[in-house]
Z-matrix of the N, CA and C atoms (Angstrom, degrees):
N
C 1 1.449
C 2 1.513 1 110.70
N 3 1.320 2 117.57 1 147.54
C 4 1.460 3 118.71 2 177.14
C 5 1.520 4 111.33 3 -58.37
N 6 1.320 5 115.53 4 152.36
C 7 1.461 6 121.11 5 -173.54
C 8 1.516 7 113.38 6 -57.12
N 9 1.340 8 118.60 7 -37.95
C 10 1.459 9 118.51 8 -176.73
C 11 1.524 10 112.43 9 -68.06
N 12 1.325 11 117.65 10 -13.03
C 13 1.458 12 120.19 11 179.56
C 14 1.526 13 112.11 12 -104.44
N 15 1.321 14 117.08 13 9.24
C 16 1.458 15 119.85 14 -174.56
C 17 1.519 16 112.87 15 -65.02
N 18 1.333 17 118.09 16 -23.95
C 19 1.450 18 120.54 17 179.70
C 20 1.530 19 111.97 18 -104.59
N 21 1.300 20 117.09 19 9.01
C 22 1.463 21 121.28 20 179.11
C 23 1.531 22 109.04 21 -65.29
N 24 1.322 23 117.56 22 145.95
C 25 1.475 24 119.75 23 178.90
C 26 1.529 25 113.35 24 -55.07
N 27 1.324 26 118.00 25 -31.76
C 28 1.464 27 120.39 26 177.55
C 29 1.524 28 110.65 27 -63.39
N 30 1.316 29 116.84 28 -41.19
C 31 1.461 30 120.88 29 178.36
C 32 1.519 31 110.33 30 -61.75
N 33 1.306 32 116.00 31 -43.98
C 34 1.466 33 120.32 32 178.79
C 35 1.526 34 111.13 33 -64.79
N 36 1.324 35 116.96 34 -40.44
C 37 1.466 36 120.78 35 179.83
C 38 1.525 37 110.80 36 -65.75
N 39 1.320 38 117.21 37 -38.46
C 40 1.463 39 120.56 38 178.62
C 41 1.520 40 110.28 39 -67.17
N 42 1.317 41 117.16 40 -40.78
C 43 1.465 42 120.18 41 177.36
C 44 1.527 43 110.83 42 -60.14
N 45 1.326 44 116.90 43 -40.69
C 46 1.466 45 120.69 44 177.27
C 47 1.528 46 110.51 45 -66.64
N 48 1.328 47 117.16 46 -39.48
C 49 1.462 48 120.90 47 179.72
C 50 1.526 49 111.14 48 -65.78
N 51 1.327 50 116.68 49 -37.53
C 52 1.466 51 120.34 50 177.46
C 53 1.524 52 110.13 51 -65.77
N 54 1.325 53 116.17 52 -38.12
C 55 1.465 54 120.48 53 179.73
C 56 1.526 55 111.93 54 -69.50
N 57 1.336 56 116.81 55 -30.34
C 58 1.463 57 120.97 56 -178.18
C 59 1.526 58 109.40 57 -141.35
N 60 1.334 59 117.80 58 75.79
C 61 1.465 60 121.30 59 -175.41
C 62 1.530 61 114.21 60 -59.38
N 63 1.318 62 117.04 61 -33.77
C 64 1.467 63 119.72 62 -177.52
C 65 1.526 64 111.97 63 -64.55
N 66 1.313 65 117.16 64 -28.24
C 67 1.463 66 120.98 65 -177.93
C 68 1.531 67 112.66 66 -97.37
N 69 1.319 68 117.08 67 -0.85
C 70 1.462 69 120.67 68 -175.22
C 71 1.524 70 111.45 69 -68.68
N 72 1.318 71 115.34 70 137.27
C 73 1.458 72 122.20 71 174.71
C 74 1.530 73 107.10 72 -99.96
N 75 1.326 74 115.67 73 88.66
C 76 1.455 75 120.96 74 -173.66
C 77 1.527 76 112.05 75 -66.92
N 78 1.303 77 117.35 76 -33.23
C 79 1.467 78 120.21 77 177.59
C 80 1.526 79 109.90 78 -63.04
N 81 1.316 80 117.46 79 -43.21
C 82 1.467 81 121.10 80 179.20
C 83 1.525 82 110.79 81 -64.20
N 84 1.336 83 116.99 82 -36.76
C 85 1.459 84 120.13 83 178.29
C 86 1.530 85 110.89 84 -65.27
N 87 1.319 86 116.84 85 -41.68
C 88 1.468 87 119.90 86 177.31
C 89 1.523 88 111.37 87 -65.28
N 90 1.325 89 116.94 88 -38.95
C 91 1.464 90 120.36 89 177.86
C 92 1.528 91 110.71 90 -64.03
N 93 1.316 92 116.74 91 -38.46
C 94 1.468 93 120.66 92 177.34
C 95 1.524 94 110.50 93 -65.56
N 96 1.322 95 117.17 94 -39.24
C 97 1.462 96 120.82 95 176.86
C 98 1.524 97 110.17 96 -60.51
N 99 1.315 98 117.60 97 -42.49
C 100 1.460 99 121.44 98 179.07
C 101 1.525 100 111.35 99 -62.65
N 102 1.316 101 117.34 100 -30.00
C 103 1.465 102 120.93 101 -179.34
C 104 1.525 103 112.58 102 -73.88
N 105 1.318 104 118.44 103 -33.95
C 106 1.466 105 118.70 104 -177.40
C 107 1.520 106 112.61 105 -89.68
N 108 1.281 107 117.88 106 -27.39
C 109 1.458 108 120.59 107 -174.12
C 110 1.521 109 114.82 108 -58.98
N 111 1.325 110 121.29 109 -44.52
C 112 1.468 111 119.61 110 -176.76
C 113 1.534 112 114.03 111 -63.22
N 114 1.297 113 118.03 112 -21.08
C 115 1.466 114 120.09 113 -178.51
C 116 1.524 115 113.15 114 -81.94
N 117 1.315 116 117.45 115 -4.86
C 118 1.466 117 122.05 116 -176.27
C 119 1.527 118 110.96 117 -104.83
N 120 1.338 119 116.24 118 156.23
C 121 1.467 120 118.90 119 171.00
C 122 1.536 121 109.46 120 -60.26
N 123 1.309 122 116.71 121 153.59
C 124 1.465 123 121.06 122 -173.96
C 125 1.525 124 113.18 123 -54.77
N 126 1.313 125 117.65 124 -45.74
C 127 1.470 126 120.51 125 -179.34
C 128 1.527 127 110.91 126 -60.90
N 129 1.322 128 116.59 127 -40.17
C 130 1.459 129 119.91 128 179.81
C 131 1.530 130 110.91 129 -72.49
N 132 1.333 131 117.45 130 -34.39
C 133 1.469 132 120.94 131 174.78
C 134 1.521 133 109.95 132 -56.28
N 135 1.328 134 115.78 133 -46.99
C 136 1.461 135 120.17 134 -179.09
C 137 1.519 136 111.76 135 -64.53
N 138 1.328 137 117.66 136 -39.80
C 139 1.463 138 121.09 137 179.93
C 140 1.529 139 110.94 138 -66.67
N 141 1.326 140 116.71 139 -44.91
C 142 1.465 141 120.73 140 179.05
C 143 1.530 142 109.65 141 -63.59
N 144 1.332 143 116.52 142 -45.28
C 145 1.469 144 120.09 143 179.36
C 146 1.520 145 110.78 144 -60.19
N 147 1.326 146 117.03 145 -42.69
C 148 1.466 147 120.78 146 178.53
C 149 1.524 148 110.79 147 -60.23
N 150 1.322 149 116.44 148 -47.94
C 151 1.465 150 120.97 149 -178.86
C 152 1.529 151 111.55 150 -61.62
N 153 1.329 152 116.02 151 -47.41
C 154 1.461 153 120.32 152 -177.49
C 155 1.527 154 110.48 153 -66.26
N 156 1.317 155 117.44 154 -44.89
C 157 1.464 156 119.74 155 -179.47
C 158 1.521 157 111.49 156 -63.29
N 159 1.312 158 117.93 157 -38.00
C 160 1.465 159 120.42 158 176.99
C 161 1.531 160 110.59 159 -62.47
N 162 1.317 161 116.48 160 -40.99
C 163 1.466 162 119.97 161 178.34
C 164 1.527 163 111.17 162 -68.01
N 165 1.332 164 117.47 163 -38.01
C 166 1.461 165 120.23 164 178.17
C 167 1.525 166 110.78 165 -65.82
N 168 1.322 167 117.00 166 -36.38
C 169 1.465 168 120.09 167 176.11
C 170 1.522 169 109.58 168 -62.06
N 171 1.321 170 117.02 169 -43.53
C 172 1.467 171 120.52 170 177.68
C 173 1.532 172 110.95 171 -59.71
N 174 1.321 173 116.50 172 -39.68
C 175 1.474 174 120.62 173 179.09
C 176 1.526 175 109.96 174 -65.48
N 177 1.336 176 117.36 175 -43.15
C 178 1.468 177 120.71 176 176.30
C 179 1.517 178 111.20 177 -59.81
N 180 1.329 179 117.36 178 -42.21
C 181 1.460 180 121.58 179 179.53
C 182 1.529 181 110.14 180 -62.42
N 183 1.315 182 117.05 181 -45.62
C 184 1.474 183 120.84 182 178.63
C 185 1.525 184 110.66 183 -60.85
N 186 1.316 185 115.39 184 -42.12
C 187 1.461 186 120.41 185 179.44
C 188 1.528 187 110.60 186 -62.84
N 189 1.317 188 116.86 187 -44.49
C 190 1.471 189 121.39 188 179.50
C 191 1.520 190 110.96 189 -63.31
N 192 1.328 191 116.11 190 -42.37
C 193 1.465 192 119.59 191 178.66
C 194 1.519 193 110.97 192 -62.10
N 195 1.334 194 116.78 193 -41.06
C 196 1.465 195 119.76 194 178.39
C 197 1.517 196 111.00 195 -63.60
N 198 1.318 197 117.59 196 -40.12
C 199 1.467 198 120.82 197 178.74
C 200 1.523 199 111.49 198 -66.22
N 201 1.319 200 116.63 199 -41.21
C 202 1.459 201 120.20 200 -179.34
C 203 1.520 202 111.97 201 -70.78
N 204 1.326 203 116.92 202 -35.47
C 205 1.454 204 120.91 203 179.68
C 206 1.521 205 112.12 204 -76.34
N 207 1.332 206 115.88 205 -28.64
C 208 1.462 207 120.10 206 -175.88
C 209 1.462 208 111.08 207 -89.12
């Protein structure tokens, strides 16, 4: 995420989700992304969306691995 958004609640929520993928509320994270995106210039919207979606994919992968291992 761009530096000015490093302290945004979405950033904090993603960090918590990465730390505990099984408890992550991915729908809420996507809804939060939708809330911040319209306030940004289009190019920055795309960059933030790319960063967040990549992190959400990582969380899904961790969750799947935990399910398969457990």
